[in-house]
N, CA, C and O atoms as a Maestro MAE file, in Angstrom:
{
 s_m_m2io_version
 :::
 2.0.0
}

f_m_ct {
 s_m_title
 :::
 protein
 m_atom[276] {
  # First column is atom index #
  i_m_mmod_type
  r_m_x_coord
  r_m_y_coord
  r_m_z_coord
  i_m_residue_number
  s_m_chain_name
  s_m_pdb_residue_name
  s_m_pdb_atom_name
  i_m_atomic_number
  :::
  1 25 94.093 109.109 77.924 1 A "MET " " N  " 7
  2 3 95.169 108.458 78.630 1 A "MET " " CA " 6
  3 2 94.956 106.947 78.581 1 A "MET " " C  " 6
  4 15 93.852 106.465 78.836 1 A "MET " " O  " 8
  5 25 95.989 106.216 78.259 2 A "LYS " " N  " 7
  6 3 95.905 104.771 78.161 2 A "LYS " " CA " 6
  7 2 95.899 104.146 79.556 2 A "LYS " " C  " 6
  8 15 96.380 104.752 80.513 2 A "LYS " " O  " 8
  9 25 95.359 102.947 79.668 3 A "LYS " " N  " 7
  10 3 95.323 102.247 80.947 3 A "LYS " " CA " 6
  11 2 96.727 101.987 81.483 3 A "LYS " " C  " 6
  12 15 96.947 102.062 82.692 3 A "LYS " " O  " 8
  13 25 97.680 101.682 80.601 4 A "ASP " " N  " 7
  14 3 99.049 101.409 81.034 4 A "ASP " " CA " 6
  15 2 99.658 102.633 81.703 4 A "ASP " " C  " 6
  16 15 100.359 102.502 82.707 4 A "ASP " " O  " 8
  17 25 99.404 103.815 81.166 5 A "ASN " " N  " 7
  18 3 99.949 105.037 81.735 5 A "ASN " " CA " 6
  19 2 99.275 105.392 83.051 5 A "ASN " " C  " 6
  20 15 99.899 105.996 83.924 5 A "ASN " " O  " 8
  21 25 98.014 105.025 83.204 6 A "LEU " " N  " 7
  22 3 97.283 105.338 84.420 6 A "LEU " " CA " 6
  23 2 97.921 104.658 85.627 6 A "LEU " " C  " 6
  24 15 98.037 105.278 86.684 6 A "LEU " " O  " 8
  25 25 98.333 103.408 85.496 7 A "LYS " " N  " 7
  26 3 98.979 102.696 86.596 7 A "LYS " " CA " 6
  27 2 100.288 103.370 86.996 7 A "LYS " " C  " 6
  28 15 100.620 103.420 88.181 7 A "LYS " " O  " 8
  29 25 101.018 103.877 86.043 8 A "LYS " " N  " 7
  30 3 102.297 104.520 86.324 8 A "LYS " " CA " 6
  31 2 102.108 105.866 87.007 8 A "LYS " " C  " 6
  32 15 102.968 106.287 87.780 8 A "LYS " " O  " 8
  33 25 100.999 106.551 86.738 9 A "ASP " " N  " 7
  34 3 100.775 107.885 87.279 9 A "ASP " " CA " 6
  35 2 100.279 107.874 88.718 9 A "ASP " " C  " 6
  36 15 100.483 108.846 89.445 9 A "ASP " " O  " 8
  37 25 99.643 106.809 89.135 10 A "ILE " " N  " 7
  38 3 99.090 106.738 90.483 10 A "ILE " " CA " 6
  39 2 100.090 106.034 91.396 10 A "ILE " " C  " 6
  40 15 100.406 104.864 91.178 10 A "ILE " " O  " 8
  41 25 100.597 106.739 92.424 11 A "PRO " " N  " 7
  42 3 101.546 106.082 93.331 11 A "PRO " " CA " 6
  43 2 100.848 105.027 94.177 11 A "PRO " " C  " 6
  44 15 99.688 105.189 94.557 11 A "PRO " " O  " 8
  45 25 101.547 103.972 94.462 12 A "LYS " " N  " 7
  46 3 100.999 102.860 95.237 12 A "LYS " " CA " 6
  47 2 101.016 103.223 96.720 12 A "LYS " " C  " 6
  48 15 102.042 103.666 97.236 12 A "LYS " " O  " 8
  49 25 99.893 103.041 97.406 13 A "ARG " " N  " 7
  50 3 99.812 103.359 98.832 13 A "ARG " " CA " 6
  51 2 99.772 102.101 99.689 13 A "ARG " " C  " 6
  52 15 100.356 102.079 100.773 13 A "ARG " " O  " 8
  53 25 99.100 101.063 99.228 14 A "LEU " " N  " 7
  54 3 99.000 99.833 99.998 14 A "LEU " " CA " 6
  55 2 99.979 98.797 99.466 14 A "LEU " " C  " 6
  56 15 100.021 98.516 98.269 14 A "LEU " " O  " 8
  57 25 100.759 98.240 100.373 15 A "PHE " " N  " 7
  58 3 101.734 97.209 100.023 15 A "PHE " " CA " 6
  59 2 101.276 95.875 100.583 15 A "PHE " " C  " 6
  60 15 100.650 95.816 101.641 15 A "PHE " " O  " 8
  61 25 101.591 94.805 99.868 16 A "SER " " N  " 7
  62 3 101.426 93.469 100.435 16 A "SER " " CA " 6
  63 2 102.512 93.314 101.506 16 A "SER " " C  " 6
  64 15 103.428 94.132 101.592 16 A "SER " " O  " 8
  65 25 102.405 92.277 102.307 17 A "ILE " " N  " 7
  66 3 103.418 92.067 103.356 17 A "ILE " " CA " 6
  67 2 104.814 91.886 102.752 17 A "ILE " " C  " 6
  68 15 105.761 92.485 103.262 17 A "ILE " " O  " 8
  69 25 104.986 91.094 101.695 18 A "PRO " " N  " 7
  70 3 106.330 91.000 101.094 18 A "PRO " " CA " 6
  71 2 106.838 92.338 100.542 18 A "PRO " " C  " 6
  72 15 108.026 92.640 100.655 18 A "PRO " " O  " 8
  73 25 105.954 93.135 99.951 19 A "GLU " " N  " 7
  74 3 106.372 94.447 99.439 19 A "GLU " " CA " 6
  75 2 106.755 95.373 100.588 19 A "GLU " " C  " 6
  76 15 107.726 96.123 100.487 19 A "GLU " " O  " 8
  77 25 105.996 95.321 101.677 20 A "GLY " " N  " 7
  78 3 106.328 96.125 102.854 20 A "GLY " " CA " 6
  79 2 107.659 95.712 103.452 20 A "GLY " " C  " 6
  80 15 108.426 96.552 103.923 20 A "GLY " " O  " 8
  81 25 107.931 94.413 103.431 21 A "ALA " " N  " 7
  82 3 109.209 93.917 103.941 21 A "ALA " " CA " 6
  83 2 110.371 94.464 103.115 21 A "ALA " " C  " 6
  84 15 111.397 94.867 103.663 21 A "ALA " " O  " 8
  85 25 110.202 94.476 101.807 22 A "VAL " " N  " 7
  86 3 111.245 95.034 100.935 22 A "VAL " " CA " 6
  87 2 111.413 96.524 101.209 22 A "VAL " " C  " 6
  88 15 112.537 97.023 101.258 22 A "VAL " " O  " 8
  89 25 110.314 97.229 101.385 23 A "TYR " " N  " 7
  90 3 110.351 98.676 101.643 23 A "TYR " " CA " 6
  91 2 111.146 98.988 102.914 23 A "TYR " " C  " 6
  92 15 111.906 99.956 102.952 23 A "TYR " " O  " 8
  93 25 110.968 98.160 103.959 24 A "LEU " " N  " 7
  94 3 111.683 98.378 105.220 24 A "LEU " " CA " 6
  95 2 113.039 97.685 105.265 24 A "LEU " " C  " 6
  96 15 113.836 97.934 106.170 24 A "LEU " " O  " 8
  97 25 113.303 96.819 104.293 25 A "GLY " " N  " 7
  98 3 114.557 96.078 104.319 25 A "GLY " " CA " 6
  99 2 114.542 94.974 105.363 25 A "GLY " " C  " 6
  100 15 115.583 94.640 105.928 25 A "GLY " " O  " 8
  101 25 113.378 94.409 105.623 26 A "ARG " " N  " 7
  102 3 113.210 93.350 106.617 26 A "ARG " " CA " 6
  103 2 112.706 92.095 105.926 26 A "ARG " " C  " 6
  104 15 112.348 92.122 104.748 26 A "ARG " " O  " 8
  105 25 112.682 91.002 106.665 27 A "SER " " N  " 7
  106 3 112.143 89.764 106.115 27 A "SER " " CA " 6
  107 2 110.626 89.756 106.263 27 A "SER " " C  " 6
  108 15 110.062 90.539 107.028 27 A "SER " " O  " 8
  109 25 109.981 88.873 105.533 28 A "VAL " " N  " 7
  110 3 108.527 88.727 105.632 28 A "VAL " " CA " 6
  111 2 108.150 88.284 107.045 28 A "VAL " " C  " 6
  112 15 107.167 88.766 107.607 28 A "VAL " " O  " 8
  113 25 108.926 87.373 107.615 29 A "CYS " " N  " 7
  114 3 108.653 86.914 108.991 29 A "CYS " " CA " 6
  115 2 108.752 88.080 109.982 29 A "CYS " " C  " 6
  116 15 107.932 88.192 110.893 29 A "CYS " " O  " 8
  117 25 109.742 88.935 109.807 30 A "ALA " " N  " 7
  118 3 109.890 90.088 110.698 30 A "ALA " " CA " 6
  119 2 108.707 91.039 110.550 30 A "ALA " " C  " 6
  120 15 108.238 91.610 111.535 30 A "ALA " " O  " 8
  121 25 108.224 91.209 109.320 31 A "MET " " N  " 7
  122 3 107.051 92.065 109.106 31 A "MET " " CA " 6
  123 2 105.830 91.501 109.813 31 A "MET " " C  " 6
  124 15 105.092 92.233 110.473 31 A "MET " " O  " 8
  125 25 105.619 90.203 109.675 32 A "ARG " " N  " 7
  126 3 104.476 89.573 110.339 32 A "ARG " " CA " 6
  127 2 104.584 89.716 111.866 32 A "ARG " " C  " 6
  128 15 103.582 89.967 112.535 32 A "ARG " " O  " 8
  129 25 105.777 89.559 112.407 33 A "GLU " " N  " 7
  130 3 105.974 89.713 113.846 33 A "GLU " " CA " 6
  131 2 105.687 91.147 114.298 33 A "GLU " " C  " 6
  132 15 105.117 91.360 115.368 33 A "GLU " " O  " 8
  133 25 106.081 92.128 113.484 34 A "MET " " N  " 7
  134 3 105.787 93.526 113.832 34 A "MET " " CA " 6
  135 2 104.285 93.788 113.799 34 A "MET " " C  " 6
  136 15 103.773 94.555 114.615 34 A "MET " " O  " 8
  137 25 103.581 93.163 112.871 35 A "ILE " " N  " 7
  138 3 102.119 93.305 112.810 35 A "ILE " " CA " 6
  139 2 101.488 92.674 114.040 35 A "ILE " " C  " 6
  140 15 100.631 93.283 114.681 35 A "ILE " " O  " 8
  141 25 101.912 91.439 114.379 36 A "TRP " " N  " 7
  142 3 101.343 90.733 115.534 36 A "TRP " " CA " 6
  143 2 101.652 91.468 116.834 36 A "TRP " " C  " 6
  144 15 100.846 91.442 117.764 36 A "TRP " " O  " 8
  145 25 102.819 92.128 116.909 37 A "ALA " " N  " 7
  146 3 103.206 92.864 118.115 37 A "ALA " " CA " 6
  147 2 102.506 94.219 118.207 37 A "ALA " " C  " 6
  148 15 102.589 94.889 119.237 37 A "ALA " " O  " 8
  149 25 101.820 94.626 117.142 38 A "GLY " " N  " 7
  150 3 101.121 95.905 117.145 38 A "GLY " " CA " 6
  151 2 101.993 97.089 116.777 38 A "GLY " " C  " 6
  152 15 101.577 98.233 116.957 38 A "GLY " " O  " 8
  153 25 103.187 96.847 116.268 39 A "LYS " " N  " 7
  154 3 104.077 97.941 115.856 39 A "LYS " " CA " 6
  155 2 103.638 98.547 114.532 39 A "LYS " " C  " 6
  156 15 103.867 99.729 114.274 39 A "LYS " " O  " 8
  157 25 103.006 97.732 113.696 40 A "ILE " " N  " 7
  158 3 102.522 98.182 112.396 40 A "ILE " " CA " 6
  159 2 101.057 97.773 112.269 40 A "ILE " " C  " 6
  160 15 100.692 96.639 112.577 40 A "ILE " " O  " 8
  161 25 100.231 98.697 111.819 41 A "GLN " " N  " 7
  162 3 98.827 98.384 111.592 41 A "GLN " " CA " 6
  163 2 98.677 97.711 110.232 41 A "GLN " " C  " 6
  164 15 99.500 97.896 109.335 41 A "GLN " " O  " 8
  165 25 97.624 96.938 110.099 42 A "MET " " N  " 7
  166 3 97.355 96.300 108.808 42 A "MET " " CA " 6
  167 2 95.997 96.750 108.309 42 A "MET " " C  " 6
  168 15 95.136 97.168 109.083 42 A "MET " " O  " 8
  169 25 95.823 96.657 107.005 43 A "VAL " " N  " 7
  170 3 94.557 96.971 106.353 43 A "VAL " " CA " 6
  171 2 94.044 95.665 105.775 43 A "VAL " " C  " 6
  172 15 94.725 95.033 104.968 43 A "VAL " " O  " 8
  173 25 92.855 95.258 106.179 44 A "ARG " " N  " 7
  174 3 92.288 94.009 105.670 44 A "ARG " " CA " 6
  175 2 91.169 94.356 104.694 44 A "ARG " " C  " 6
  176 15 90.158 94.948 105.073 44 A "ARG " " O  " 8
  177 25 91.366 93.981 103.438 45 A "LEU " " N  " 7
  178 3 90.351 94.146 102.404 45 A "LEU " " CA " 6
  179 2 89.982 92.757 101.917 45 A "LEU " " C  " 6
  180 15 90.791 92.051 101.316 45 A "LEU " " O  " 8
  181 25 88.750 92.386 102.190 46 A "ASP " " N  " 7
  182 3 88.298 91.017 101.928 46 A "ASP " " CA " 6
  183 2 89.198 90.068 102.720 46 A "ASP " " C  " 6
  184 15 89.270 90.166 103.945 46 A "ASP " " O  " 8
  185 25 89.873 89.169 102.047 47 A "ARG " " N  " 7
  186 3 90.746 88.221 102.744 47 A "ARG " " CA " 6
  187 2 92.216 88.600 102.626 47 A "ARG " " C  " 6
  188 15 93.090 87.875 103.100 47 A "ARG " " O  " 8
  189 25 92.480 89.712 102.006 48 A "ARG " " N  " 7
  190 3 93.867 90.125 101.792 48 A "ARG " " CA " 6
  191 2 94.304 91.110 102.864 48 A "ARG " " C  " 6
  192 15 93.501 91.878 103.395 48 A "ARG " " O  " 8
  193 25 95.595 91.071 103.169 49 A "VAL " " N  " 7
  194 3 96.173 91.956 104.181 49 A "VAL " " CA " 6
  195 2 97.168 92.875 103.493 49 A "VAL " " C  " 6
  196 15 98.012 92.429 102.715 49 A "VAL " " O  " 8
  197 25 97.057 94.157 103.787 50 A "TYR " " N  " 7
  198 3 97.948 95.162 103.214 50 A "TYR " " CA " 6
  199 2 98.544 96.014 104.325 50 A "TYR " " C  " 6
  200 15 98.034 96.064 105.444 50 A "TYR " " O  " 8
  201 25 99.633 96.677 103.982 51 A "ILE " " N  " 7
  202 3 100.288 97.607 104.884 51 A "ILE " " CA " 6
  203 2 100.266 98.973 104.210 51 A "ILE " " C  " 6
  204 15 100.638 99.105 103.044 51 A "ILE " " O  " 8
  205 25 99.831 99.982 104.948 52 A "ASP " " N  " 7
  206 3 99.773 101.346 104.423 52 A "ASP " " CA " 6
  207 2 101.179 101.940 104.410 52 A "ASP " " C  " 6
  208 15 101.872 101.919 105.427 52 A "ASP " " O  " 8
  209 25 101.596 102.461 103.277 53 A "LYS " " N  " 7
  210 3 102.929 103.071 103.138 53 A "LYS " " CA " 6
  211 2 103.111 104.193 104.147 53 A "LYS " " C  " 6
  212 15 104.208 104.374 104.674 53 A "LYS " " O  " 8
  213 25 102.053 104.948 104.425 54 A "ASN " " N  " 7
  214 3 102.151 106.042 105.396 54 A "ASN " " CA " 6
  215 2 102.477 105.520 106.796 54 A "ASN " " C  " 6
  216 15 103.216 106.163 107.542 54 A "ASN " " O  " 8
  217 25 101.927 104.360 107.153 55 A "ASP " " N  " 7
  218 3 102.246 103.750 108.448 55 A "ASP " " CA " 6
  219 2 103.706 103.309 108.504 55 A "ASP " " C  " 6
  220 15 104.352 103.435 109.545 55 A "ASP " " O  " 8
  221 25 104.224 102.799 107.403 56 A "LEU " " N  " 7
  222 3 105.631 102.412 107.364 56 A "LEU " " CA " 6
  223 2 106.530 103.633 107.496 56 A "LEU " " C  " 6
  224 15 107.533 103.598 108.209 56 A "LEU " " O  " 8
  225 25 106.169 104.718 106.803 57 A "ASP " " N  " 7
  226 3 106.949 105.954 106.911 57 A "ASP " " CA " 6
  227 2 106.901 106.513 108.335 57 A "ASP " " C  " 6
  228 15 107.899 107.024 108.843 57 A "ASP " " O  " 8
  229 25 105.736 106.411 108.969 58 A "GLU " " N  " 7
  230 3 105.582 106.889 110.352 58 A "GLU " " CA " 6
  231 2 106.445 106.051 111.303 58 A "GLU " " C  " 6
  232 15 107.069 106.596 112.214 58 A "GLU " " O  " 8
  233 25 106.481 104.740 111.097 59 A "LEU " " N  " 7
  234 3 107.324 103.866 111.907 59 A "LEU " " CA " 6
  235 2 108.795 104.247 111.763 59 A "LEU " " C  " 6
  236 15 109.539 104.275 112.743 59 A "LEU " " O  " 8
  237 25 109.198 104.535 110.548 60 A "ILE " " N  " 7
  238 3 110.588 104.938 110.309 60 A "ILE " " CA " 6
  239 2 110.894 106.235 111.056 60 A "ILE " " C  " 6
  240 15 111.929 106.346 111.712 60 A "ILE " " O  " 8
  241 25 109.996 107.211 110.957 61 A "GLU " " N  " 7
  242 3 110.218 108.499 111.625 61 A "GLU " " CA " 6
  243 2 110.265 108.340 113.145 61 A "GLU " " C  " 6
  244 15 111.097 108.963 113.804 61 A "GLU " " O  " 8
  245 25 109.384 107.516 113.704 62 A "LYS " " N  " 7
  246 3 109.352 107.298 115.153 62 A "LYS " " CA " 6
  247 2 110.597 106.563 115.649 62 A "LYS " " C  " 6
  248 15 111.005 106.725 116.799 62 A "LYS " " O  " 8
  249 25 111.191 105.763 114.780 63 A "SER " " N  " 7
  250 3 112.322 104.935 115.183 63 A "SER " " CA " 6
  251 2 113.664 105.640 115.059 63 A "SER " " C  " 6
  252 15 114.692 105.090 115.456 63 A "SER " " O  " 8
  253 25 113.667 106.835 114.519 64 A "LYS " " N  " 7
  254 3 114.927 107.562 114.373 64 A "LYS " " CA " 6
  255 2 115.484 107.949 115.737 64 A "LYS " " C  " 6
  256 15 114.750 108.368 116.633 64 A "LYS " " O  " 8
  257 25 116.779 107.801 115.870 65 A "VAL " " N  " 7
  258 3 117.448 108.119 117.130 65 A "VAL " " CA " 6
  259 2 118.632 109.028 116.825 65 A "VAL " " C  " 6
  260 15 119.415 108.770 115.911 65 A "VAL " " O  " 8
  261 25 118.745 110.075 117.594 66 A "ARG " " N  " 7
  262 3 119.895 110.976 117.453 66 A "ARG " " CA " 6
  263 2 120.800 110.766 118.661 66 A "ARG " " C  " 6
  264 15 120.356 110.854 119.806 66 A "ARG " " O  " 8
  265 25 122.055 110.491 118.396 67 A "ILE " " N  " 7
  266 3 123.008 110.265 119.465 67 A "ILE " " CA " 6
  267 2 123.824 111.536 119.662 67 A "ILE " " C  " 6
  268 15 124.398 112.073 118.715 67 A "ILE " " O  " 8
  269 25 123.867 112.001 120.884 68 A "THR " " N  " 7
  270 3 124.668 113.175 121.211 68 A "THR " " CA " 6
  271 2 125.680 112.800 122.286 68 A "THR " " C  " 6
  272 15 125.402 111.975 123.156 68 A "THR " " O  " 8
  273 25 126.833 113.404 122.216 69 A "TYR " " N  " 7
  274 3 127.888 113.123 123.185 69 A "TYR " " CA " 6
  275 2 128.137 114.315 124.054 69 A "TYR " " C  " 6
  276 15 128.995 114.268 124.935 69 A "TYR " " O  " 8
  :::
 }
 m_bond[275] {
  # First column is bond index #
  i_m_from
  i_m_to
  i_m_order
  :::
  1 1 2 1
  2 2 3 1
  3 3 4 2
  4 3 5 1
  5 5 6 1
  6 6 7 1
  7 7 8 2
  8 7 9 1
  9 9 10 1
  10 10 11 1
  11 11 12 2
  12 11 13 1
  13 13 14 1
  14 14 15 1
  15 15 16 2
  16 15 17 1
  17 17 18 1
  18 18 19 1
  19 19 20 2
  20 19 21 1
  21 21 22 1
  22 22 23 1
  23 23 24 2
  24 23 25 1
  25 25 26 1
  26 26 27 1
  27 27 28 2
  28 27 29 1
  29 29 30 1
  30 30 31 1
  31 31 32 2
  32 31 33 1
  33 33 34 1
  34 34 35 1
  35 35 36 2
  36 35 37 1
  37 37 38 1
  38 38 39 1
  39 39 40 2
  40 39 41 1
  41 41 42 1
  42 42 43 1
  43 43 44 2
  44 43 45 1
  45 45 46 1
  46 46 47 1
  47 47 48 2
  48 47 49 1
  49 49 50 1
  50 50 51 1
  51 51 52 2
  52 51 53 1
  53 53 54 1
  54 54 55 1
  55 55 56 2
  56 55 57 1
  57 57 58 1
  58 58 59 1
  59 59 60 2
  60 59 61 1
  61 61 62 1
  62 62 63 1
  63 63 64 2
  64 63 65 1
  65 65 66 1
  66 66 67 1
  67 67 68 2
  68 67 69 1
  69 69 70 1
  70 70 71 1
  71 71 72 2
  72 71 73 1
  73 73 74 1
  74 74 75 1
  75 75 76 2
  76 75 77 1
  77 77 78 1
  78 78 79 1
  79 79 80 2
  80 79 81 1
  81 81 82 1
  82 82 83 1
  83 83 84 2
  84 83 85 1
  85 85 86 1
  86 86 87 1
  87 87 88 2
  88 87 89 1
  89 89 90 1
  90 90 91 1
  91 91 92 2
  92 91 93 1
  93 93 94 1
  94 94 95 1
  95 95 96 2
  96 95 97 1
  97 97 98 1
  98 98 99 1
  99 99 100 2
  100 99 101 1
  101 101 102 1
  102 102 103 1
  103 103 104 2
  104 103 105 1
  105 105 106 1
  106 106 107 1
  107 107 108 2
  108 107 109 1
  109 109 110 1
  110 110 111 1
  111 111 112 2
  112 111 113 1
  113 113 114 1
  114 114 115 1
  115 115 116 2
  116 115 117 1
  117 117 118 1
  118 118 119 1
  119 119 120 2
  120 119 121 1
  121 121 122 1
  122 122 123 1
  123 123 124 2
  124 123 125 1
  125 125 126 1
  126 126 127 1
  127 127 128 2
  128 127 129 1
  129 129 130 1
  130 130 131 1
  131 131 132 2
  132 131 133 1
  133 133 134 1
  134 134 135 1
  135 135 136 2
  136 135 137 1
  137 137 138 1
  138 138 139 1
  139 139 140 2
  140 139 141 1
  141 141 142 1
  142 142 143 1
  143 143 144 2
  144 143 145 1
  145 145 146 1
  146 146 147 1
  147 147 148 2
  148 147 149 1
  149 149 150 1
  150 150 151 1
  151 151 152 2
  152 151 153 1
  153 153 154 1
  154 154 155 1
  155 155 156 2
  156 155 157 1
  157 157 158 1
  158 158 159 1
  159 159 160 2
  160 159 161 1
  161 161 162 1
  162 162 163 1
  163 163 164 2
  164 163 165 1
  165 165 166 1
  166 166 167 1
  167 167 168 2
  168 167 169 1
  169 169 170 1
  170 170 171 1
  171 171 172 2
  172 171 173 1
  173 173 174 1
  174 174 175 1
  175 175 176 2
  176 175 177 1
  177 177 178 1
  178 178 179 1
  179 179 180 2
  180 179 181 1
  181 181 182 1
  182 182 183 1
  183 183 184 2
  184 183 185 1
  185 185 186 1
  186 186 187 1
  187 187 188 2
  188 187 189 1
  189 189 190 1
  190 190 191 1
  191 191 192 2
  192 191 193 1
  193 193 194 1
  194 194 195 1
  195 195 196 2
  196 195 197 1
  197 197 198 1
  198 198 199 1
  199 199 200 2
  200 199 201 1
  201 201 202 1
  202 202 203 1
  203 203 204 2
  204 203 205 1
  205 205 206 1
  206 206 207 1
  207 207 208 2
  208 207 209 1
  209 209 210 1
  210 210 211 1
  211 211 212 2
  212 211 213 1
  213 213 214 1
  214 214 215 1
  215 215 216 2
  216 215 217 1
  217 217 218 1
  218 218 219 1
  219 219 220 2
  220 219 221 1
  221 221 222 1
  222 222 223 1
  223 223 224 2
  224 223 225 1
  225 225 226 1
  226 226 227 1
  227 227 228 2
  228 227 229 1
  229 229 230 1
  230 230 231 1
  231 231 232 2
  232 231 233 1
  233 233 234 1
  234 234 235 1
  235 235 236 2
  236 235 237 1
  237 237 238 1
  238 238 239 1
  239 239 240 2
  240 239 241 1
  241 241 242 1
  242 242 243 1
  243 243 244 2
  244 243 245 1
  245 245 246 1
  246 246 247 1
  247 247 248 2
  248 247 249 1
  249 249 250 1
  250 250 251 1
  251 251 252 2
  252 251 253 1
  253 253 254 1
  254 254 255 1
  255 255 256 2
  256 255 257 1
  257 257 258 1
  258 258 259 1
  259 259 260 2
  260 259 261 1
  261 261 262 1
  262 262 263 1
  263 263 264 2
  264 263 265 1
  265 265 266 1
  266 266 267 1
  267 267 268 2
  268 267 269 1
  269 269 270 1
  270 270 271 1
  271 271 272 2
  272 271 273 1
  273 273 274 1
  274 274 275 1
  275 275 276 2
  :::
 }
}
């Protein structure tokens, strides 16, 4: 298997803050505010900050609201 194909086969789990913002459809500033407010956890590897895709999916699931009349 070539190195180029290996990257395509492995799904990405950690997003940078801008990538996480795109995933949620929010701005980078809004993502940072959610991190500072404790709504989203961050992963710090060395000096870089990442957001776990599973945490973003969990936030989406928790935020769902069903309206009944």
